[in-house]
C-alpha positions as CSV (number, residue, x, y, z in Angstrom):
1,M,140.1,25.6,177.9
2,N,138.5,22.5,179.3
3,N,139.0,22.1,183.0
4,T,137.0,19.0,183.8
5,E,139.7,17.6,186.1
6,A,139.3,20.5,188.5
7,W,135.5,20.1,188.5
8,H,135.9,16.4,189.3
9,K,138.3,17.1,192.2
10,L,135.9,19.6,193.8
11,F,132.9,17.4,193.4
12,E,134.7,14.2,194.5
13,T,136.4,15.6,197.6
14,G,133.2,17.4,198.7
15,S,135.3,20.5,199.5
16,L,133.5,23.1,197.5
17,K,135.2,26.1,199.1
18,N,137.2,26.7,195.9
19,L,134.1,26.4,193.7
20,E,133.8,30.1,193.1
21,G,137.4,30.2,191.8
22,L,136.3,27.7,189.1
23,L,133.4,29.9,188.0
24,D,133.6,32.8,185.6
25,K,132.3,36.0,187.3
26,N,129.4,36.1,184.9
27,A,128.7,32.3,185.1
28,V,125.2,31.3,184.1
29,F,123.3,28.4,185.8
30,L,120.5,26.8,183.8
31,S,118.3,24.6,186.1
32,P,115.8,22.0,185.1
33,L,113.5,23.5,187.7
34,V,113.8,27.3,187.1
35,F,112.9,28.8,183.8
36,K,115.0,32.0,184.1
37,P,118.8,31.6,183.8
38,Q,120.6,32.3,187.1
39,V,123.4,34.7,186.3
40,G,126.5,35.4,188.4
41,R,129.2,33.6,190.2
42,K,127.6,33.7,193.6
43,L,124.2,32.5,192.4
44,T,125.7,29.7,190.3
45,A,127.8,28.6,193.3
46,M,124.8,28.6,195.6
47,Y,122.8,26.3,193.2
48,L,125.8,23.9,192.7
49,K,126.6,23.7,196.4
50,N,123.0,22.9,197.2
51,A,122.8,20.3,194.5
52,H,126.0,18.7,195.9
53,E,124.5,18.7,199.4
54,M,121.3,17.2,198.0
55,F,123.0,14.4,196.1
56,F,125.4,13.5,198.9
57,A,123.0,14.0,201.9
58,N,123.2,11.4,204.7
59,G,126.3,9.8,203.3
60,N,124.7,8.9,200.0
61,Q,127.5,7.7,197.7
62,S,125.4,6.7,194.7
63,F,126.2,9.7,192.6
64,T,128.5,8.8,189.7
65,Y,129.4,10.2,186.3
66,V,128.8,7.3,183.8
67,R,129.8,9.0,180.5
68,E,131.7,12.1,179.4
69,I,132.0,13.9,176.1
70,H,134.6,16.7,175.8
71,S,135.9,19.4,173.5
72,D,138.2,22.3,174.3
73,T,135.3,24.5,175.3
74,D,132.5,22.1,176.3
75,S,131.9,19.1,178.5
76,M,128.8,16.9,178.7
77,L,128.8,14.7,181.9
78,E,126.1,12.1,182.2
79,F,125.4,11.1,185.8
80,T,123.2,8.7,187.8
81,C,122.2,8.9,191.4
82,E,119.6,7.5,193.7
83,V,117.8,9.8,196.2
84,D,115.1,8.4,198.5
85,G,114.7,5.4,196.3
86,V,114.3,7.4,193.1
87,L,116.8,6.8,190.3
88,I,118.0,10.1,188.8
89,N,119.6,10.2,185.4
90,G,121.0,13.5,184.3
91,V,123.5,15.5,182.2
92,D,125.7,18.4,183.2
93,I,126.5,20.5,180.2
94,I,129.5,22.8,180.9
95,K,130.8,25.6,178.8
96,W,134.4,26.6,179.6
97,N,135.9,30.0,179.0
98,G,139.5,30.6,177.8
99,E,140.8,30.6,181.3
100,G,139.3,27.2,182.2
101,R,136.5,28.7,184.2
102,I,132.8,27.6,184.0
103,Q,131.0,30.1,181.8
104,E,127.7,28.2,181.7
105,F,126.4,25.2,183.6
106,K,123.2,23.5,182.4
107,V,121.5,20.6,184.1
108,M,119.0,18.2,182.5
109,I,117.3,15.5,184.4
110,R,115.0,12.5,183.7
111,P,112.6,10.9,184.3
112,N,109.8,13.1,185.5
113,K,109.7,11.3,188.9
114,A,113.4,12.3,189.3
115,I,112.6,15.9,188.5
116,E,109.9,15.9,191.1
117,K,112.3,14.5,193.7
118,V,115.1,17.0,192.9
119,K,112.5,19.8,193.1
120,E,111.3,18.6,196.5
121,K,114.9,18.3,197.9
122,M,116.2,21.6,196.4
123,T,113.2,23.5,197.6
124,A,113.7,22.2,201.1
125,L,117.4,23.1,201.1
126,L,116.8,26.6,199.7
127,S,114.0,27.3,202.1
128,N,116.2,26.3,205.0
129,M,118.6,29.1,204.3
130,S,118.7,31.5,207.2
131,T,117.4,35.1,206.7
132,L,121.0,36.3,207.2
133,D,122.3,33.9,204.5
134,K,119.6,35.1,202.1
135,L,120.5,38.7,202.7
136,K,124.2,37.9,202.2
137,M,123.4,36.2,199.0
138,K,121.3,39.1,197.8
139,A,124.1,41.6,198.7
140,A,126.7,39.5,196.9
141,I,124.5,39.2,193.8
142,T,124.0,43.0,193.8
143,V,127.7,43.7,194.2
144,D,128.5,41.2,191.4
145,S,126.0,43.0,189.1
146,L,127.5,46.4,189.9
147,K,131.0,45.1,188.8
148,K,129.8,44.3,185.3
């Protein structure tokens, strides 16, 4: 069941506290920067929250979805954004499960300069996580994997 409206509401309001409720417990995040798929609700939420923070940092309002293609189980959302003077063009490819939760979230970005900028910003965000937050994340991922 396609639930794109719920995704847009979360992203547009910037209130991502309900993000995990929109993710399947076995959600998979496929990053343009990391080869290995990131599996699990907590890990997928972490990447999506950090991406949101990166795109909207310092009041940046340039992020916009410019084209969408939908079916009952899939959505392709093309976006543009400018970060530090670099124009980013990307696509979010979302696979929905039968309950309207995100089962898979794949991000593709172009051009190469944009990929480099996103890598720089995401690396900074992830490296700024406190040790306590990293331990909480690791524990949450472990608990999620035990529930399978």
